[in-house]
C-alpha positions in Angstrom: -17.2 12.0 5.0 -15.6 13.9 7.6 -12.6 12.7 10.0 -12.4 9.8 8.6 -9.0 8.0 8.3 -9.4 4.7 5.7 -6.2 2.4 5.8 -5.9 -0.1 4.3 -3.1 -3.4 5.3 -1.9 -6.6 2.6 -1.5 -9.4 5.1 0.4 -13.4 4.2 -1.6 -15.8 4.7 0.1 -17.4 9.1 2.4 -13.9 9.2 1.4 -10.1 10.4 0.6 -8.0 8.6 3.3 -7.2 6.1 2.2 -3.7 3.3 -0.1 -0.7 4.0 -1.0 2.2 3.6 -1.2 5.7 4.8 -4.2 7.3 6.0 -7.2 7.8 3.7 -9.6 10.2 4.1 -12.1 8.7 2.5 -13.4 5.3 2.9 -11.9 2.2 1.2 -15.3 0.1 0.1 -14.6 -3.0 -2.5 -11.4 -4.1 -3.4 -9.5 -7.0 -5.3 -6.0 -8.5 -6.8 -5.8 -8.1 -10.1 -6.3 -11.7 -12.7 -3.0 -11.0 -14.0 -0.5 -9.1 -12.7 0.8 -10.6 -8.9 1.1 -6.6 -8.2 -1.7 -4.9 -8.9 -4.6 -4.4 -6.8 -7.9 -2.2 -6.9 -9.3 -0.6 -4.3 -12.6 1.4 -4.3 -13.8 3.9 -2.2 -16.7 5.6 -0.6 -16.1 9.0 -3.2 -16.6 6.9 -5.9 -13.0 6.7 -7.2 -10.9 3.9 -7.9 -8.0 3.8 -7.1 -5.0 1.1 -8.9 -2.0 0.1 -6.5 1.3 -1.1 -8.5 3.3 -2.5 -6.2 6.2 -2.5 -8.7 5.8 0.7 -9.9 5.7 2.6 -6.5 4.6 1.0 -3.0 4.2 4.7 -1.0 0.9 5.7 -3.2 -1.4 4.6 -5.6 0.2 5.0 -9.4 -3.1 6.0 -10.1 -6.9 7.0 -9.2 -9.8 6.7 -11.4 -13.4 8.4 -10.6 -16.0 5.8 -11.6 -19.3 6.9 -10.1 -20.4 9.6 -7.8 -21.9 7.3 -5.3 -19.5 4.8 -3.4 -18.3 1.8 -5.1 -19.4 -1.3 -3.8 -17.8 -4.4 -6.0 -15.1 -5.1 -7.5 -14.1 -7.4 -10.0 -11.7 -9.0 -12.4 -12.7 -11.0 -15.5 -10.2 -12.4 -18.0 -11.6 -12.1 -20.8 -8.9 -13.4 -22.8 -4.5 -13.8 -23.2 -5.2 -9.7 -24.5 -8.2 -8.5 -22.6 -9.1 -8.0 -18.9 -12.1 -5.9 -17.7 -12.8 -4.9 -14.4 -16.7 -5.2 -13.6 -17.6 -1.7 -10.9 -20.7 -1.8 -9.3 -21.9 1.5 -7.3 -24.4 2.5 -4.7 -26.8 3.5 -7.1 -26.3 -0.1 -9.7 -25.2 0.7 -11.6 -22.3 -2.0 -13.7 -19.8 0.4 -15.2 -17.5 -2.6 -17.0 -13.9 -0.5 -18.3 -10.8 -2.2 -19.3 -7.9 -2.8 -17.8 -5.1 -1.6 -20.0 -1.9 -2.9 -20.8 0.1 -2.1 -18.8 -1.9 -3.1 -15.4 -2.6 -6.4 -16.9 0.5 -7.8 -18.9 3.4 -8.4 -15.7 6.7 -7.6 -16.2 9.2 -10.7 -16.9 10.1 -11.6 -13.8 7.5 -9.7 -11.6 6.2 -13.4 -10.2 9.5 -14.6 -8.8 9.9 -10.6 -7.4 6.9 -9.8 -6.0 7.3 -13.3 -4.3 11.3 -11.6 -2.5 9.4 -8.1 -1.8 7.0 -9.8 -0.1 9.7 -12.5 1.6 11.5 -8.9 2.5 8.8 -7.2 3.8 7.5 -10.3 6.6 11.8 -10.0 7.5 11.8 -7.1 7.5 9.0 -7.3 10.1 10.0 -10.6 12.6 13.9 -8.0 12.5 11.4 -5.0 14.1 9.5 -7.4 16.0 12.5 -9.4 17.4 14.2 -6.1 18.0 11.2 -4.4 19.7 10.5 -7.9 22.2 14.3 -7.3 23.1 14.6 -3.5 23.8 14.9 -2.3 27.9 12.1 -0.4 28.6 13.1 3.1 28.5 14.2 4.4 31.8 12.4 2.0 34.4 13.9 -0.2 36.4 13.3 -3.3 37.6 11.5 -2.2 40.9 10.2 1.0 38.9 7.0 2.0 37.8 7.4 2.9 34.6 6.2 6.4 33.8 3.9 7.0 30.6 6.3 8.9 28.0 4.1 12.3 27.1 1.1 11.9 23.9 3.0 13.1 20.4 1.0 17.0 19.2 -0.1 16.1 15.4 2.8 19.0 14.7 5.3 16.3 16.5 3.7 12.9 15.1 3.0 15.1 11.6 7.5 15.8 11.7 8.1 12.4 12.9 5.6 10.8 9.9 7.5 12.6 7.6 11.1 11.2 9.4 10.1 8.3 8.6 8.4 8.0 5.1 11.3 10.0 3.9 13.4 7.3 5.0 11.8 4.9 3.3 11.9 6.9 -0.4 15.3 6.5 0.0 15.1 2.6 0.8 12.5 2.0 -2.2 15.0 4.0 -4.6 18.9 2.0 -3.1 16.5 -1.6 -4.0 14.8 0.0 -7.3 18.0 0.5 -8.2 19.1 -2.7 -7.5 16.4 -4.2 -9.2 17.6 -1.6 -11.9 14.0 -0.3 -12.0 15.6 3.0 -11.2 18.8 4.9 -12.1 21.0 5.9 -9.3 21.2 9.7 -10.2 17.4 9.9 -10.3 16.2 12.0 -7.5 13.6 10.8 -4.8 11.1 13.3 -4.3 11.0 14.2 -0.3 8.1 15.1 1.5 8.6 18.8 2.8 
């Protein structure tokens, strides 16, 4: 795929988008939530890979990716066989059905996962509402009531990349602080910043 910037978003019903992934050069073609873990979902891609997102582990990148086929993933269907087994049916563009067993760590929720994920989504909604309100109350840049607004110059690719790196690094630091407060990470663990 040339020049494709695929993204996904997660919305809460009646709310705006509360989670969005970074751009991917490969199209997303299918997705499903885990039937047993509220913080886990699977995304099928055009290149035959599946990205596994575990929001209890990290929210800025997939926890793992697995190649399933040499053709596009067209469907993902989880099936709970029992409390000890979850399968993931994966269909591809060749018409092949692949049956994968979901590992224990991706099917067994942590003790407070439902409450933690609910609180995470509540915080994301509050954060978005705060920024919307702040943006709505911010005066326009340099334009008075009778002056026409002067359009801002467009960013170069390098400026945009640098701005996005700074924003992402800020997010990583906030995420670490949050995980430390939840007791899921130690304060002395370094943050892998983007340079």
